[in-house]
PAZAPA-4460 file (N, C-alpha, C; in steps of 0.05 Angstrom, whole numbers, plus 32768, in hexadecimal, padded with zeros to 4 digits):
% residues 80
    n_x    n_y    n_z   ca_x   ca_y   ca_z    c_x    c_y    c_z   seq   type   mol
   7E79   8062   81BA   7E58   806A   81BE   7E44   805A   81BF     1      M     A
   7E4D   804C   819D   7E37   803B   8198   7E36   8020   81A9     2      V     A
   7E45   8012   81B1   7E4E   8003   81C1   7E3F   8000   81DC     3      V     A
   7E45   801F   81E4   7E34   8023   8204   7E1B   8028   81FC     4      D     A
   7E0F   8034   81EA   7DF0   8031   81E6   7DE3   801B   81E1     5      A     A
   7DF4   8007   81D5   7DDF   7FEC   81D6   7DEC   7FDF   81EA     6      M     A
   7DFB   7FE2   81F7   7DFC   7FD0   821B   7DEC   7FD9   822D     7      N     A
   7DDC   7FF4   822B   7DC7   8005   823C   7DAB   8000   822B     8      H     A
   7DAD   7FE6   8215   7D94   7FE5   8211   7D88   7FF0   81F2     9      G     A
   7D97   8007   81E8   7D8D   8016   81D0   7D92   7FFF   81BC    10      T     A
   7D7C   7FF8   81AD   7D7E   7FE5   818C   7D7C   7FF6   8173    11      R     A
   7D68   8016   817E   7D5D   8020   8169   7D72   8029   8157    12      D     A
   7D7D   8020   8140   7D90   8033   8131   7D87   8050   812D    13      S     A
   7D74   8056   812D   7D6C   8078   8129   7D79   8084   8142    14      K     A
   7D72   8077   815B   7D78   8087   8175   7D9A   807F   8176    15      A     A
   7DA5   806B   8171   7DBD   806F   816F   7DCC   807F   815E    16      I     A
   7DC1   8084   8143   7DC8   8096   8134   7DCA   80B6   8141    17      M     A
   7DB4   80B9   8153   7DAB   80D5   8155   7DC4   80D7   816F    18      S     A
   7DC6   80C4   817E   7DD7   80C5   8198   7DFB   80C6   818F    19      I     A
   7DFD   80BC   817E   7E14   80B9   8172   7E1E   80CF   8150    20      T     A
   7E06   80D6   814E   7E14   80EA   8139   7E1D   80DE   811D    21      K     A
   7E18   80C1   811F   7E2E   80B5   8104   7E13   80AD   80F3    22      L     A
   7E24   80A9   80D4   7E0D   80A7   80B9   7E05   8088   80C6    23      S     A
   7DEA   8087   80B4   7DDA   806E   80B4   7DF0   8057   80AE    24      P     A
   7DFA   8057   8099   7E10   8048   8095   7E1D   803C   80AA    25      F     A
   7E36   804E   80AE   7E41   804A   80C4   7E34   8038   80E2    26      V     A
   7E1B   8048   80E9   7E0E   803B   80FE   7E0B   8024   80FD    27      A     A
   7DF6   8016   80E2   7DEF   8001   80DA   7E09   7FEE   80E1    28      S     A
   7E1B   7FEF   80D5   7E35   7FE0   80D3   7E3A   7FD7   80F0    29      K     A
   7E41   7FEE   80FC   7E4A   7FE5   811B   7E32   7FD8   8128    30      I     A
   7E0D   7FE0   8124   7DFB   7FCD   812D   7E01   7FB0   8127    31      I     A
   7E06   7FAD   810D   7E07   7F93   80FF   7E23   7F84   8112    32      K     A
   7E38   7F92   8113   7E53   7F84   8125   7E54   7F84   813F    33      N     A
   7E41   7F8B   8154   7E3B   7F94   816B   7E3F   7F7C   8176    34      Y     A
   7E30   7F61   816F   7E3B   7F45   817F   7E66   7F41   8180    35      P     A
   7E6E   7F4E   816B   7E86   7F44   8168   7E9B   7F5A   8172    36      S     A
   7E93   7F6D   8170   7E9E   7F89   817F   7E9B   7F82   81A2    37      I     A
   7E83   7F7D   81AC   7E7D   7F7A   81C8   7E90   7F67   81D1    38      R     A
   7E94   7F49   81C5   7E9F   7F39   81CA   7EC0   7F3A   81CA    39      S     A
   7EC7   7F4E   81BA   7EE8   7F59   81B3   7EF0   7F6D   81CC    40      S     A
   7EDB   7F7B   81D6   7EDE   7F94   81E9   7EF1   7F8D   81FC    41      L     A
   7EF7   7F71   8212   7F0D   7F73   821D   7F29   7F6B   821B    42      P     A
   7F28   7F5D   8201   7F4A   7F5F   81ED   7F4A   7F74   81E9    43      D     A
   7F41   7F8F   81DE   7F3A   7FA8   81D5   7F4E   7FB4   81ED    44      L     A
   7F38   7FB0   8207   7F45   7FC3   821E   7F63   7FB9   8226    45      R     A
   7F69   7F96   8227   7F85   7F98   822A   7F97   7FA3   821B    46      T     A
   7F97   7F9F   8206   7FA8   7FAE   81EF   7FA2   7FCA   81F4    47      L     A
   7F9A   7FE3   81FC   7F94   7FF8   8200   7FAA   7FF7   821C    48      F     A
   7FA5   7FE9   8233   7FB1   7FEA   8246   7FC7   7FE5   8241    49      H     A
   7FCD   7FCF   8234   7FEF   7FCE   822D   7FFC   7FE1   8222    50      T     A
   7FEF   7FEF   820D   7FF5   8007   81F9   8004   8018   8211    51      M     A
   7FF1   8025   8221   7FF4   803B   8232   800E   802F   824C    52      I     A
   8011   8019   8249   8022   8014   8263   803E   800E   824E    53      N     A
   803B   8007   8239   805A   800B   8226   805E   8021   8227    54      L     A
   8047   803B   8217   8051   8054   8212   805A   8061   822F    55      E     A
   8054   805D   8242   8057   8065   8264   807E   805E   8262    56      Y     A
   8081   8040   825F   8097   8036   8263   80B3   803C   824D    57      Q     A
   80A0   804B   8239   80B2   8051   822C   80BF   806E   8229    58      I     A
   80AD   807C   8233   80AC   809B   823C   80BD   80A2   824F    59      K     A
   80BF   808D   8262   80D0   808B   8282   80E6   8081   827B    60      T     A
   80EA   8078   8267   8104   8062   825C   810A   8045   826D    61      G     A
   80F5   8039   8269   80F4   8023   8274   80FA   800C   825F    62      Q     A
   80EE   8011   8248   80EC   7FFE   822F   80F9   8014   8218    63      L     A
   810F   800C   820B   8113   800C   81F7   8102   8018   81DE    64      P     A
   80FD   802B   81D2   80EC   802B   81BD   80F0   8012   81A7    65      V     A
   8106   800D   819F   8107   7FF3   818C   80FE   7FDE   819B    66      D     A
   80F7   7FDC   81B1   80E5   7FBB   81BA   80C9   7FC5   81BC    67      L     A
   80BF   7FDD   81B4   80A3   7FE2   81B7   8097   7FCF   81A5    68      F     A
   809C   7FCD   8189   8088   7FC0   8177   808A   7FA2   8189    69      W     A
   809F   7F91   8186   80A2   7F73   818D   8093   7F78   81AA    70      S     A
   808C   7F82   81BF   8081   7F81   81D7   805E   7F7D   81CB    71      T     A
   805A   7F8E   81BB   803E   7F90   81B2   8039   7F7C   81A9    72      V     A
   8043   7F79   8197   8041   7F59   8188   803B   7F43   8199    73      K     A
   804F   7F3F   81AA   8050   7F28   81BD   8038   7F2F   81D5    74      A     A
   802D   7F4A   81DF   8015   7F45   81EF   7FFE   7F44   81D8    75      S     A
   7FFC   7F51   81BE   7FE4   7F3D   81B0   7FDE   7F22   81B1    76      V     A
   7FF6   7F13   81A9   7FFA   7EFD   81A3   7FF3   7EEE   81C5    77      G     A
   7FF5   7EFC   81CD   7FED   7EE9   81F3   7FC7   7EE7   81EC    78      K     A
   7FB9   7EF6   81DF   7F9D   7EF7   81E1   7F93   7EDE   81D3    79      G     A
   7FA0   7ED6   81BA   7F9B   7EC0   81A9   7F99   7EA6   81B5    80      K     A
***
């Protein structure tokens, strides 16, 4: 929610705290780290999509559970 608010131009910490109901400490830390958070969003989206696909494959029997973590590690390593 903080990243969404900042992407829409909200930079005031009090406004962000009001919108998100976060404590001042947490909101200030997120605001401070916003540039690095924003730059890592594509990698996070890729990771979550990979996890969703792996979950589906496990639940439908297409991927043995013991291969899950090695597949996750391999897909995370691709982004580096």
